[in-house]
Short mmCIF file of the C-alpha atoms (twelve columns), coordinates in Angstrom:
data_MODEL
# 
_entry.id   MODEL 
# 
loop_
_atom_site.group_PDB 
_atom_site.id 
_atom_site.type_symbol 
_atom_site.label_atom_id 
_atom_site.label_alt_id 
_atom_site.label_comp_id 
_atom_site.label_asym_id 
_atom_site.label_seq_id 
_atom_site.Cartn_x 
_atom_site.Cartn_y 
_atom_site.Cartn_z 
_atom_site.pdbx_PDB_model_num 
ATOM 1   C CA . MET A 1   -13.367 -13.175 -0.957  1 
ATOM 2   C CA . LYS A 2   -11.034 -14.033 -3.825  1 
ATOM 3   C CA . ARG A 3   -11.949 -12.850 -7.269  1 
ATOM 4   C CA . ARG A 4   -10.586 -14.323 -10.449 1 
ATOM 5   C CA . GLY A 5   -7.912  -12.232 -12.144 1 
ATOM 6   C CA . THR A 6   -7.444  -9.654  -9.385  1 
ATOM 7   C CA . PRO A 7   -4.466  -10.854 -7.306  1 
ATOM 8   C CA . GLU A 8   -3.454  -7.357  -6.147  1 
ATOM 9   C CA . ALA A 9   -7.018  -6.460  -5.157  1 
ATOM 10  C CA . ASP A 10  -7.380  -9.759  -3.287  1 
ATOM 11  C CA . LEU A 11  -4.093  -9.127  -1.501  1 
ATOM 12  C CA . GLN A 12  -5.115  -5.578  -0.627  1 
ATOM 13  C CA . ARG A 13  -8.409  -6.698  0.926   1 
ATOM 14  C CA . ALA A 14  -6.573  -9.319  2.987   1 
ATOM 15  C CA . VAL A 15  -3.903  -6.825  4.092   1 
ATOM 16  C CA . VAL A 16  -6.476  -4.218  5.122   1 
ATOM 17  C CA . GLN A 17  -8.371  -6.814  7.175   1 
ATOM 18  C CA . ALA A 18  -5.154  -7.999  8.843   1 
ATOM 19  C CA . LEU A 19  -4.004  -4.442  9.622   1 
ATOM 20  C CA . ARG A 20  -7.384  -3.660  11.202  1 
ATOM 21  C CA . VAL A 21  -6.819  -6.593  13.557  1 
ATOM 22  C CA . ALA A 22  -3.102  -6.030  14.161  1 
ATOM 23  C CA . LEU A 23  -3.053  -2.273  14.747  1 
ATOM 24  C CA . PRO A 24  -4.670  -0.299  17.566  1 
ATOM 25  C CA . ARG A 25  -8.223  0.871   16.897  1 
ATOM 26  C CA . THR A 26  -6.942  4.440   16.600  1 
ATOM 27  C CA . ALA A 27  -4.903  3.569   13.498  1 
ATOM 28  C CA . ILE A 28  -5.969  4.941   10.144  1 
ATOM 29  C CA . ILE A 29  -5.596  2.625   7.155   1 
ATOM 30  C CA . HIS A 30  -6.412  4.507   3.991   1 
ATOM 31  C CA . HIS A 31  -6.647  3.302   0.397   1 
ATOM 32  C CA . CYS A 32  -5.556  6.027   -1.965  1 
ATOM 33  C CA . ALA A 33  -7.763  5.541   -5.024  1 
ATOM 34  C CA . ASN A 34  -5.712  7.471   -7.535  1 
ATOM 35  C CA . GLU A 35  -6.723  6.196   -10.926 1 
ATOM 36  C CA . VAL A 36  -9.793  5.839   -13.080 1 
ATOM 37  C CA . THR A 37  -10.356 2.510   -14.785 1 
ATOM 38  C CA . GLU A 38  -12.917 3.799   -17.258 1 
ATOM 39  C CA . ALA A 39  -11.572 3.770   -20.803 1 
ATOM 40  C CA . GLY A 40  -12.031 6.390   -23.476 1 
ATOM 41  C CA . PRO A 41  -12.599 10.145  -23.403 1 
ATOM 42  C CA . ARG A 42  -14.912 10.013  -20.385 1 
ATOM 43  C CA . GLY A 43  -12.275 8.189   -18.300 1 
ATOM 44  C CA . ALA A 44  -9.538  10.572  -19.490 1 
ATOM 45  C CA . LYS A 45  -11.678 13.561  -18.491 1 
ATOM 46  C CA . ARG A 46  -12.366 12.071  -15.056 1 
ATOM 47  C CA . GLN A 47  -8.650  11.336  -14.542 1 
ATOM 48  C CA . ALA A 48  -7.773  14.925  -15.505 1 
ATOM 49  C CA . ILE A 49  -10.285 16.215  -12.943 1 
ATOM 50  C CA . LEU A 50  -8.753  14.003  -10.245 1 
ATOM 51  C CA . VAL A 51  -5.219  15.159  -11.108 1 
ATOM 52  C CA . GLY A 52  -6.404  18.748  -10.792 1 
ATOM 53  C CA . MET A 53  -7.808  17.893  -7.374  1 
ATOM 54  C CA . GLY A 54  -4.457  16.552  -6.157  1 
ATOM 55  C CA . VAL A 55  -4.174  12.936  -7.274  1 
ATOM 56  C CA . HIS A 56  -0.478  12.086  -7.449  1 
ATOM 57  C CA . ALA A 57  0.801   9.577   -10.013 1 
ATOM 58  C CA . GLY A 58  2.501   6.597   -8.381  1 
ATOM 59  C CA . PHE A 59  0.972   7.194   -4.936  1 
ATOM 60  C CA . ALA A 60  1.092   4.061   -2.787  1 
ATOM 61  C CA . ASP A 61  -1.953  1.800   -2.502  1 
ATOM 62  C CA . LEU A 62  -2.263  2.112   1.270   1 
ATOM 63  C CA . MET A 63  -1.243  4.721   3.809   1 
ATOM 64  C CA . VAL A 64  -1.055  3.707   7.480   1 
ATOM 65  C CA . LEU A 65  -1.093  6.366   10.206  1 
ATOM 66  C CA . CYS A 66  -0.660  5.265   13.809  1 
ATOM 67  C CA . ASP A 67  0.925   6.729   16.931  1 
ATOM 68  C CA . GLY A 68  2.731   9.507   15.050  1 
ATOM 69  C CA . ARG A 69  4.098   7.195   12.353  1 
ATOM 70  C CA . ILE A 70  3.299   7.081   8.639   1 
ATOM 71  C CA . LEU A 71  3.906   4.096   6.407   1 
ATOM 72  C CA . PHE A 72  3.126   3.810   2.712   1 
ATOM 73  C CA . LEU A 73  2.455   0.315   1.352   1 
ATOM 74  C CA . GLU A 74  2.657   -0.540  -2.349  1 
ATOM 75  C CA . LEU A 75  0.954   -3.867  -2.998  1 
ATOM 76  C CA . LYS A 76  2.027   -6.054  -5.886  1 
ATOM 77  C CA . ALA A 77  1.243   -9.546  -7.089  1 
ATOM 78  C CA . PRO A 78  4.170   -11.991 -6.805  1 
ATOM 79  C CA . LYS A 79  5.519   -11.066 -10.247 1 
ATOM 80  C CA . GLY A 80  4.264   -7.471  -10.299 1 
ATOM 81  C CA . ARG A 81  6.779   -4.681  -10.933 1 
ATOM 82  C CA . LEU A 82  6.887   -1.063  -9.878  1 
ATOM 83  C CA . ARG A 83  6.148   1.462   -12.601 1 
ATOM 84  C CA . PRO A 84  8.567   4.399   -12.957 1 
ATOM 85  C CA . ASN A 85  6.123   6.819   -11.292 1 
ATOM 86  C CA . GLN A 86  5.796   4.395   -8.345  1 
ATOM 87  C CA . GLU A 87  9.589   4.257   -8.028  1 
ATOM 88  C CA . ALA A 88  9.707   8.070   -8.080  1 
ATOM 89  C CA . PHE A 89  7.027   8.233   -5.364  1 
ATOM 90  C CA . ARG A 90  8.940   5.693   -3.250  1 
ATOM 91  C CA . ASP A 91  12.171  7.681   -3.606  1 
ATOM 92  C CA . ALA A 92  10.457  10.968  -2.701  1 
ATOM 93  C CA . VAL A 93  8.779   9.449   0.368   1 
ATOM 94  C CA . LEU A 94  12.008  7.867   1.605   1 
ATOM 95  C CA . ALA A 95  13.966  11.088  0.997   1 
ATOM 96  C CA . GLN A 96  11.508  12.883  3.279   1 
ATOM 97  C CA . GLY A 97  12.024  10.328  6.041   1 
ATOM 98  C CA . PHE A 98  8.734   8.449   5.801   1 
ATOM 99  C CA . GLY A 99  8.339   4.694   5.675   1 
ATOM 100 C CA . TRP A 100 7.586   2.839   2.452   1 
ATOM 101 C CA . ALA A 101 7.362   -0.886  1.762   1 
ATOM 102 C CA . LEU A 102 6.662   -3.207  -1.128  1 
ATOM 103 C CA . VAL A 103 4.110   -5.811  -0.045  1 
ATOM 104 C CA . ARG A 104 3.514   -9.118  -1.831  1 
ATOM 105 C CA . SER A 105 1.982   -11.069 1.086   1 
ATOM 106 C CA . LEU A 106 0.409   -10.709 4.516   1 
ATOM 107 C CA . ASP A 107 3.765   -11.577 6.059   1 
ATOM 108 C CA . ASP A 108 5.352   -8.705  4.102   1 
ATOM 109 C CA . ALA A 109 2.726   -6.294  5.442   1 
ATOM 110 C CA . LEU A 110 3.166   -7.365  9.058   1 
ATOM 111 C CA . GLY A 111 6.938   -7.394  8.653   1 
ATOM 112 C CA . ALA A 112 6.829   -3.834  7.262   1 
ATOM 113 C CA . LEU A 113 4.935   -2.688  10.362  1 
ATOM 114 C CA . ALA A 114 7.603   -4.245  12.601  1 
ATOM 115 C CA . ASP A 115 10.448  -2.893  10.444  1 
ATOM 116 C CA . HIS A 116 9.070   0.635   10.777  1 
ATOM 117 C CA . GLY A 117 8.453   0.521   14.532  1 
ATOM 118 C CA . PHE A 118 4.676   0.100   14.605  1 
ATOM 119 C CA . THR A 119 3.241   -1.481  17.736  1 
ATOM 120 C CA . THR A 120 0.892   -4.316  16.837  1 
ATOM 121 C CA . ARG A 121 -1.284  -6.830  18.616  1 
ATOM 122 C CA . VAL A 122 0.326   -9.696  16.699  1 
ATOM 123 C CA . VAL A 123 3.855   -11.018 16.586  1 
ATOM 124 C CA . PRO A 124 5.171   -11.388 13.021  1 
ATOM 125 C CA . GLN A 125 6.854   -14.655 12.181  1 
ATOM 126 C CA . VAL A 126 10.624  -14.569 12.007  1 
ATOM 127 C CA . ARG A 127 11.664  -14.403 8.378   1 
ATOM 128 C CA . ARG A 128 14.169  -17.111 7.563   1 
ATOM 129 C CA . VAL A 129 16.455  -16.971 4.595   1 
ATOM 130 C CA . ALA A 130 16.598  -20.227 2.690   1 
ATOM 131 C CA . PRO A 131 20.047  -21.853 2.660   1 
# 
């Protein structure tokens, strides 16, 4: 279901559905809800509580665990940009040898699985570079 004004949320729902089909049933696809959208003092208090409980600024939107592999997926709308804390998270994850990918489409998500050695039940389309 597409909702007006939420391109990243729409993409994330579509990616999660596709990963549930593409990956083995034993795979874990986890959304890391790491921010509070409530404004004002109440939202700030709730965010502070979550940070104290281990929420990490810039954490990727999705974490995929399957067959001993871990892949972090940061989903962005076509023109969306990484925030500095997301870049820092990406750099820390890559420095530790884990997989990380920026995803702007379903093809990006499936391509990231293939790029990081995940076995899937679908064959991603070959990406062609425009001349």
